[in-house]
FIFI-331107 format. One line per field, with one value per residue (C-alpha): residue in three letters; x, y, z. Coordinates in nm, 4 decimals. Example, Ala and Ser with C-alpha at 12.3 -4.5 7.8 and 13.67 -1.06 7.14 Angstrom:
// residues 2
r = c(ALA/SER);
u = c(1.2300/1.3670);
v = c(-0.4500/-0.1060);
w = c(0.7800/0.7140);
This chain:
// residues 315
r = c(MET/PRO/TYR/PRO/TYR/TYR/ILE/ASP/ILE/ILE/ASN/LYS/ARG/SER/VAL/GLY/ASP/PRO/ALA/SER/PHE/ALA/GLY/GLU/CYS/GLU/ALA/ILE/PHE/ASN/ARG/LYS/VAL/ALA/GLU/THR/ALA/ALA/THR/VAL/ALA/GLU/GLN/VAL/VAL/ALA/ARG/ASP/ASP/HIS/VAL/VAL/LEU/LEU/SER/GLY/PRO/SER/GLY/SER/GLY/LYS/THR/THR/THR/ALA/GLN/LYS/ILE/CYS/GLU/ALA/LEU/LYS/ARG/ILE/GLY/VAL/LEU/ALA/HIS/THR/ILE/SER/LEU/ASP/ARG/TYR/PHE/ALA/THR/PRO/ASP/LEU/ASP/THR/SER/PRO/LEU/THR/GLU/GLU/GLY/GLU/TYR/ASP/LEU/GLU/SER/PRO/TYR/CYS/LEU/ASP/LEU/ASP/LEU/LEU/ASN/GLY/HIS/PHE/HIS/ALA/LEU/GLU/ARG/GLY/GLU/ASP/VAL/ILE/ILE/PRO/HIS/PHE/ASN/PHE/ALA/THR/GLN/ALA/ARG/ASP/ASP/SER/MET/ALA/MET/PRO/LEU/THR/LEU/GLY/ARG/ASN/GLU/ILE/VAL/ILE/PHE/GLU/GLY/ILE/HIS/ALA/LEU/ASN/ASP/LEU/VAL/ALA/ASP/GLU/HIS/PRO/ASN/ALA/PHE/LYS/LEU/TYR/ILE/SER/ALA/ARG/SER/ASP/ILE/LYS/HIS/TYR/GLY/ARG/LEU/CYS/PHE/LYS/ARG/THR/TRP/THR/ARG/LEU/LEU/ARG/ARG/VAL/VAL/ARG/ASP/GLU/PHE/PHE/ARG/GLY/THR/GLY/ALA/GLU/GLU/THR/LEU/LYS/LEU/TRP/ALA/ASN/VAL/ARG/GLN/GLY/GLU/LYS/SER/PHE/ILE/SER/PRO/PHE/LYS/TYR/LYS/ALA/ASP/ILE/LEU/PHE/ASP/SER/SER/MET/GLU/TYR/GLU/VAL/PRO/VAL/MET/LYS/GLN/PHE/ALA/LEU/ARG/ALA/PHE/GLN/ASP/VAL/PRO/ASP/GLY/SER/GLU/ARG/GLN/LYS/GLU/LEU/ARG/ALA/LEU/LEU/PRO/ALA/LEU/LEU/GLU/PHE/GLU/ASP/VAL/ASP/ALA/ALA/PHE/VAL/PRO/PRO/ASP/SER/ILE/LEU/ARG/GLU/PHE/ILE/GLY/GLY/GLY/VAL/TYR/GLU/HIS);
u = c(1.5665/1.6352/1.9604/1.9629/2.0123/2.2873/2.2237/2.5649/2.4955/2.1360/2.2488/2.5338/2.3027/2.0195/2.2466/2.4585/2.2036/1.8557/1.6916/1.9183/1.8766/1.4957/1.5011/1.7208/1.5078/1.1947/1.3498/1.4373/1.0877/0.9415/1.1755/1.0520/0.6909/0.7661/0.9362/0.6464/0.3915/0.5885/0.6010/0.2272/0.1337/0.3506/0.2149/-0.1497/-0.1325/0.0450/-0.2058/-0.5045/-0.6154/-0.7483/-0.7024/-0.4099/-0.4048/-0.1937/-0.1311/0.0782/0.0580/-0.0691/0.1442/0.2928/0.1621/-0.0594/-0.3076/-0.0493/0.1599/-0.1487/-0.2401/0.1206/0.1271/-0.2081/-0.0618/0.2515/0.0337/-0.1605/0.1644/0.2384/-0.1077/-0.2905/-0.6046/-0.6085/-0.8305/-0.7618/-1.0222/-0.9667/-1.0809/-1.2014/-1.5035/-1.5997/-1.6190/-1.9402/-2.1717/-2.0587/-2.2770/-2.1947/-2.3185/-2.1023/-1.8310/-1.4729/-1.3833/-1.0572/-0.9837/-1.1253/-1.4583/-1.4130/-1.4726/-1.1426/-1.0686/-0.7481/-0.9376/-1.0167/-1.3634/-1.4577/-1.4812/-1.7890/-1.5963/-1.8795/-1.9541/-1.5795/-1.5025/-1.8242/-1.6973/-1.3681/-1.5356/-1.7957/-1.5180/-1.3277/-1.6403/-1.6679/-1.9842/-2.0911/-2.0393/-2.1390/-1.8428/-1.9867/-1.8724/-1.8422/-1.8733/-1.6482/-1.8104/-2.1520/-2.0142/-2.2520/-2.2573/-2.3473/-2.5186/-2.5100/-2.1174/-2.1277/-1.9777/-2.0182/-1.7213/-1.6814/-1.3375/-1.2639/-1.0221/-0.7091/-0.8058/-0.6752/-0.8155/-0.5917/-0.7632/-0.5557/-0.5858/-0.4210/-0.5857/-0.5519/-0.3097/-0.4903/-0.5987/-0.9627/-0.9152/-0.6319/-0.7401/-1.0522/-0.8413/-0.5234/-0.4316/-0.4274/-0.0875/0.0078/0.2034/0.3192/0.4166/0.5836/0.8602/1.1067/1.4531/1.6090/1.8477/2.1820/2.4942/2.8198/2.6264/2.4022/2.0270/1.9247/1.5821/1.3552/1.1505/0.8301/0.9069/0.9011/0.5489/0.4573/0.5696/0.3649/0.0533/0.0999/0.1324/-0.1536/-0.3903/-0.3096/-0.3612/-0.6529/-0.8337/-0.8455/-0.6637/-0.3835/-0.0523/-0.1458/-0.4542/-0.2504/0.0165/-0.2533/-0.3831/-0.0418/-0.0090/-0.3354/-0.2318/0.1041/-0.0785/-0.3103/-0.0175/0.1506/-0.1733/-0.3341/-0.0943/0.2786/0.2259/0.0976/0.3561/0.5736/0.2707/0.3494/0.5025/0.6862/0.7896/0.8018/1.0003/0.8069/1.0556/1.2742/1.6106/1.5205/1.1869/1.2668/1.4283/1.1107/0.8627/1.0670/0.9344/0.5656/0.6080/0.7792/0.4913/0.2384/0.4409/0.4376/0.0701/0.1386/0.1038/0.3573/0.2464/0.0766/0.0796/0.2802/0.5579/0.7925/0.7663/0.8214/1.1297/1.2917/1.1698/1.2293/1.6100/1.6451/1.4470/1.6557/1.9683/1.8425/1.8937/1.5925/1.4780/1.2145/0.8909/0.9013/1.1385/0.8675/0.6995/0.3164/0.3122/0.5307/0.4145/0.4998/0.2200/-0.0252/0.0781/0.1752/-0.0755/-0.0442/-0.0425/-0.2177/-0.3783/-0.7100/-0.6893);
v = c(-0.6546/-0.5109/-0.3452/0.0355/0.2759/0.5342/0.8980/0.9587/0.6763/0.8007/1.1546/1.0489/0.8371/1.0886/1.3605/1.1262/0.9029/0.9357/0.7355/0.4374/0.4718/0.4764/0.1813/-0.0351/0.0437/-0.0516/-0.3714/-0.4743/-0.4149/-0.6064/-0.8975/-0.9145/-0.9146/-1.2049/-1.4043/-1.3461/-1.4520/-1.7764/-1.8515/-1.7701/-2.0069/-2.2888/-2.2553/-2.2119/-2.5315/-2.7043/-2.5797/-2.6465/-2.2873/-2.0005/-1.6993/-1.4675/-1.2091/-0.8953/-0.6390/-0.3396/0.0053/0.3297/0.4347/0.0923/0.0657/-0.2358/-0.1696/-0.1379/-0.4229/-0.6512/-0.5660/-0.6281/-0.9685/-1.0577/-0.9679/-1.1732/-1.4674/-1.4508/-1.4680/-1.8020/-1.9301/-1.8604/-1.6438/-1.3956/-1.1225/-0.8416/-0.7184/-0.4169/-0.4783/-0.1237/-0.2581/-0.4364/-0.1211/-0.1168/0.1873/0.3938/0.3837/0.6112/0.3514/0.0587/0.2002/0.2356/0.5935/0.7797/0.9500/1.2675/1.0910/1.0642/0.7576/0.5405/0.4426/0.2665/0.0023/-0.3405/-0.3131/-0.0738/-0.3777/-0.6020/-0.8953/-1.1420/-1.0813/-1.0853/-1.4137/-1.5664/-1.4809/-1.6493/-1.9781/-1.9486/-1.8859/-2.1861/-2.3995/-2.2669/-2.0763/-1.7371/-1.4303/-1.0631/-0.8368/-0.5218/-0.1648/0.1009/0.4642/0.6735/0.9972/0.9036/0.6767/0.4010/0.0799/0.1200/-0.1916/-0.0629/-0.1021/-0.4488/-0.7286/-1.1053/-1.3339/-1.7132/-1.8880/-2.1636/-2.4449/-2.2470/-1.9124/-1.6950/-1.3937/-1.1475/-0.9576/-0.6477/-0.4092/-0.2802/-0.5462/-0.8501/-1.0231/-0.9123/-1.2125/-1.0993/-1.1698/-1.4182/-1.6588/-1.7347/-1.8531/-2.0054/-2.1780/-1.8539/-1.7393/-1.4239/-1.1161/-0.8114/-0.5103/-0.1882/0.0571/-0.1193/0.0441/0.3401/0.5822/0.6457/0.8552/0.7044/0.5264/0.8158/0.7662/1.0560/0.9501/0.7043/0.4361/0.5849/0.9185/0.7432/0.6331/0.9728/1.1339/0.8905/0.9593/1.3416/1.3582/1.1166/1.2888/1.6248/1.4975/1.2543/1.3068/1.6824/1.6698/1.9194/1.8308/1.9861/1.7605/1.4541/1.5382/1.5870/1.2425/1.0711/1.0247/0.8277/0.6392/0.5435/0.4398/0.2253/0.0599/-0.0199/-0.1612/-0.3372/-0.3963/-0.4279/-0.6953/-0.9285/-0.8873/-1.1845/-1.4140/-1.3309/-1.5949/-1.3175/-0.9674/-0.7483/-0.4183/-0.1755/0.1116/0.2060/0.3639/0.6504/0.7381/1.0041/1.2231/1.1812/1.2476/1.5412/1.7917/1.7036/1.6860/2.0232/2.1948/2.0275/2.1233/2.4868/2.5113/2.4050/2.7307/2.8362/2.7342/2.4163/2.1352/1.9266/2.1684/1.9532/1.6688/1.9077/2.0643/1.7229/1.6011/1.9014/1.9388/1.5689/1.5936/1.8855/1.6635/1.4812/1.5722/1.5712/1.3088/1.4152/1.2187/1.1755/0.8862/0.7005/0.4416/0.4184/0.0777/0.1923/0.1708/0.5478/0.6264/0.5201/0.8423/1.0927/0.9863/0.9053/0.5334/0.2403/0.0835/0.1684/0.2812);
w = c(0.7098/0.3588/0.2926/0.3140/0.0240/0.0277/-0.0569/-0.2191/-0.4707/-0.5194/-0.5930/-0.8248/-1.0331/-1.0267/-1.1784/-1.4007/-1.5799/-1.4412/-1.7256/-1.6582/-1.2837/-1.3055/-1.5500/-1.3265/-1.0150/-1.2010/-1.3350/-0.9788/-0.8609/-1.1524/-1.0858/-0.7283/-0.8437/-1.0903/-0.8156/-0.5771/-0.8409/-0.9061/-0.5288/-0.4899/-0.7813/-0.6453/-0.2918/-0.3793/-0.5769/-0.2880/-0.0325/-0.2684/-0.1799/-0.3750/-0.1388/-0.0996/0.1761/0.1089/0.3837/0.4473/0.6069/0.4379/0.1527/0.0799/-0.2777/-0.1967/-0.4807/-0.7615/-0.6359/-0.6033/-0.9646/-1.0899/-0.9102/-1.0804/-1.4188/-1.3438/-1.2369/-1.5616/-1.7613/-1.6019/-1.6577/-1.3341/-1.3514/-1.0745/-0.9358/-0.6845/-0.4325/-0.1948/0.1682/0.1614/-0.0339/0.2890/0.5088/0.7141/0.7126/1.0136/1.3300/1.6213/1.8688/1.7353/1.5074/1.6480/1.7430/1.7955/2.1298/1.9658/1.9084/1.5281/1.3141/1.3364/0.9769/1.0986/1.2978/1.1553/1.3266/1.0469/0.8258/0.7924/0.9229/0.9106/0.5512/0.4607/0.6380/0.4935/0.1496/0.2166/0.2940/0.0115/-0.2450/-0.1252/-0.1796/-0.5346/-0.4577/-0.6082/-0.3883/-0.4356/-0.3520/-0.1893/-0.2617/0.0012/-0.1192/0.0975/-0.0307/0.1057/0.3882/0.2809/0.0822/-0.2879/-0.4118/-0.7726/-0.7665/-0.6141/-0.8390/-0.8591/-0.8195/-0.8556/-0.8572/-1.1002/-1.0307/-1.1435/-1.0180/-0.7305/-0.5587/-0.3751/-0.0964/-0.0234/0.2601/0.5715/0.7816/0.5737/0.8112/1.1253/1.3349/1.2920/0.9151/0.8690/1.1430/0.9427/0.6587/0.7936/0.4639/0.2631/0.1197/0.3006/0.1755/0.3603/0.1627/0.2874/0.1940/0.4143/0.3273/0.5086/0.3329/0.4999/0.4512/0.5933/0.8632/0.9464/0.9021/0.6799/0.5487/0.7419/0.5598/0.7297/0.5625/0.2213/0.2901/0.4281/0.1054/-0.0976/0.1108/0.1097/-0.2682/-0.3324/-0.0936/-0.2513/-0.6055/-0.5757/-0.2435/-0.2235/0.1153/0.1770/0.3336/0.6695/0.7059/0.5997/0.8511/1.1185/1.0470/1.0325/1.4089/1.4242/1.1077/1.2726/1.5932/1.3917/1.2247/1.5570/1.6912/1.4102/1.1216/1.2146/1.4908/1.2200/0.9515/1.0538/0.9673/0.6016/0.3763/0.1939/0.3174/0.0119/-0.0011/-0.2160/-0.1919/-0.4841/-0.4801/-0.7101/-0.5682/-0.3141/-0.5893/-0.7925/-0.5047/-0.3748/-0.6268/-0.5619/-0.1856/-0.1555/-0.3437/-0.1112/0.2076/0.0925/0.1926/0.5587/0.7592/1.0206/1.3651/1.2349/1.4962/1.2538/1.2118/1.4313/1.1839/0.8914/1.0558/1.0559/0.7199/0.5021/0.5553/0.4847/0.1674/0.0441/0.0498/-0.2555/-0.6200/-0.8411/-1.0919/-1.3461/-1.3209/-1.6932/-1.6296/-1.4276/-1.6454/-1.6564/-1.4852/-1.1935/-0.8295/-0.8097/-1.0498/-0.7721/-0.5956/-0.8715/-1.1317/-1.4958/-1.4438/-1.6147/-1.3087/-1.1395/-0.7756);
């Protein structure tokens, strides 16, 4: 289990020297990325394998971290690609697609994926064959063949398949030799032994801000979905994390002071009487204990840019 952060230290550094604080946090993250890439390269050679499976719950920063690992691999001479498992979503069918208790399409279920196609691609890539990676258009809820892309792996190439279900038995058991990564914001924040900010809240802040900025979804709707997201994690994601070769903590010590300003603006739109007021009544006082850090101190290649925008990576 990662060591916790401490709010008194966070606030002291946020006020005293935010630029240095941000820089040190980013350097620690990038060092973990480089170490992970070196291990992946070593193990992939040892296993004579080309596939890496990267999983983690919502708000973990999987997409940015996967791309940063690819960059680090390229710096040590290993050509790498990253593919989102979201591309393998199957077109919804009310007769066969997984549904929530409310009868809605359950996006948290691994059965949303075209598992036959995905697992077939794993085996084809290992044999050095060409595959066509599909693309699922979430706006139209259908596969878009015009956005599909070809992929063939050479001798010294790796592909990272990233998604919430990458370590689920339905996926990982079809490729037991794949190197496995699990990524999540895994550090709580404490104050003299008191838990004052849960690690799951860090991910919730990320998701609320990202949904507001990039998906046109307000905080009330994100909070409404959060219970189903968490249930999906407990059923389909967390039970498989100890299959991972590496457990990667994607949290950063300075991020709550950065995310605070964006989250507070998003939460203003949650009306009184909302069914998620109970969660907000616990989270908001905890959030207000933090000093602010200006987002200008967040570099363009930071994982935080996946949620607040202004980054160099595609999401």
